[in-house]
C-alpha positions in Angstrom: -61.2 -159.2 135.1 -63.7 -158.0 138.0 -61.9 -160.5 140.1 -58.6 -158.8 139.2 -59.6 -155.7 139.7 -61.3 -156.9 143.8 -57.9 -158.2 144.3 -56.1 -155.2 143.2 -58.1 -152.8 144.9 -57.8 -154.5 148.4 -54.2 -154.1 148.0 -54.3 -150.5 147.1 -56.3 -149.7 150.4 -53.6 -151.8 152.2 -56.5 -153.6 154.1 -54.5 -156.9 154.3 -51.5 -155.8 156.5 -53.4 -154.1 159.4 -55.4 -157.3 159.8 -52.4 -159.0 160.2 -51.1 -157.0 162.8 -54.1 -157.3 165.5 -52.9 -160.4 166.7 -55.3 -163.1 164.8 -58.7 -161.9 165.9 -60.0 -163.0 162.8 -58.9 -166.7 162.7 -55.9 -166.4 160.6 -55.0 -170.1 160.5 -58.4 -170.9 159.0 -59.8 -172.8 162.1 -62.3 -171.9 164.3 -65.4 -170.0 163.6 -65.9 -167.5 160.6 -65.4 -163.9 160.8 -69.1 -163.1 160.4 -70.0 -165.7 163.2 -67.1 -164.0 165.3 -68.0 -160.7 164.9 -71.7 -161.3 165.9 -70.6 -163.0 169.0 -68.2 -159.7 169.9 -71.5 -157.7 169.8 -73.3 -159.8 172.0 -70.8 -160.6 174.4 -70.6 -157.4 176.6 -68.3 -158.8 179.0 -70.8 -162.0 179.1 -68.2 -164.2 177.0 -64.3 -164.4 176.5 -62.1 -165.5 173.7 -58.8 -167.1 175.3 -56.1 -169.4 174.8 -54.4 -171.8 177.5 -51.6 -173.7 178.7 -52.3 -176.6 181.5 -49.6 -178.1 183.2 -50.3 -180.4 186.0 -46.8 -179.6 187.8 -46.2 -175.9 188.7 -42.4 -175.8 187.7 -43.5 -176.8 184.1 -46.1 -174.6 183.9 -43.4 -171.8 185.0 -41.2 -172.6 182.6 -43.5 -172.1 179.8 -44.6 -168.7 181.6 -40.7 -168.0 181.5 -40.6 -168.8 177.8 -43.9 -166.2 177.0 -42.2 -163.6 179.0 -39.1 -163.6 177.5 -40.6 -162.7 174.0 -40.7 -158.9 173.0 -44.7 -159.7 172.5 -47.1 -162.3 172.7 -49.2 -163.2 170.0 -51.5 -165.8 169.7 -49.3 -167.4 167.1 -46.4 -167.3 169.6 -48.8 -168.6 172.3 -49.9 -171.3 170.4 -46.7 -172.6 169.5 -45.7 -172.7 173.3 -49.1 -174.3 174.2 -48.2 -177.5 171.9 -45.1 -177.8 173.6 -46.0 -177.6 177.1 -49.6 -177.7 177.6 -51.5 -181.0 178.8 -55.0 -180.0 177.7 -56.1 -181.5 174.3 -56.6 -177.7 173.3 -53.1 -177.9 172.5 -53.7 -179.2 169.3 -55.2 -175.9 168.5 -52.6 -173.7 169.9 -54.5 -174.0 173.7 -57.5 -171.8 171.8 -60.5 -172.4 173.8 -62.5 -170.0 171.4 -65.4 -167.8 173.0 -67.0 -169.2 176.1 -69.8 -167.7 178.5 -69.5 -167.0 182.3 -70.0 -170.3 184.1 -68.6 -172.5 181.7 -65.0 -172.7 183.2 -63.2 -173.4 186.7 -63.8 -170.5 189.2 -60.0 -169.2 189.5 -59.7 -169.5 185.6 -63.0 -167.8 184.7 -62.2 -164.9 187.0 -58.9 -164.2 185.6 -60.0 -164.8 182.1 -62.7 -162.0 182.5 -60.7 -159.8 184.2 -57.9 -159.4 181.7 -58.3 -157.1 178.9 -57.6 -158.4 175.2 -53.8 -159.2 174.6 -53.0 -159.5 178.0 -51.2 -162.7 179.6 -52.1 -164.1 182.9 -49.5 -165.4 185.7 -49.9 -168.7 186.9 -53.5 -169.8 187.3 -54.2 -172.8 190.0 -57.5 -175.0 189.4 -58.3 -178.4 190.5 -56.9 -179.2 187.1 -53.4 -177.8 187.3 -51.3 -174.5 186.6 -53.0 -172.6 183.6 -51.7 -169.8 181.6 -54.3 -167.7 179.8 -54.1 -165.3 177.2 -57.3 -163.2 176.2 -58.1 -162.5 172.7 -61.5 -160.8 172.9 
C-alpha cells in the first residue's frame, strides 16, 4: 500500500502533466541519458554544452521542404521535430529523431556549432550550411 500512496500522491500534486509540456527535456521517450545525469550536465554546461536535434540533408531543396513542414506546425516540439527528422534527415541520428544529445564546443562543424550555441532552448534554426550539407537545428537545452 506504500506504493499506491506514492502513486496517488504524485497524481494529487499534478507533477506529471507540467513535465510533459516542457518539450521533452526529461527524455520522455526513455532513450538517452537518465534524468539525474542530464540535470548534472545542465548545471555544468554554463554555455559550454548544448543539447540539440538536427535534420541533415545534402540537397538544399530537401532541407527547405523539411523546414517548411516544421514552420507549418503551431509549435515545434522535440517529438514533432523527431518525426520530420526520421522522414527527411540523411544523418544516422534520424533513428533517434535527430537527437544529438549534449555536446561541447569544438565537437561540431563551425557554422553548426555557432548557430547551436547562439539559439535559445526551444528555438528552431533556419538552414545552416556546412561541409556535410544543410542542417536544421532545434536546441533543447
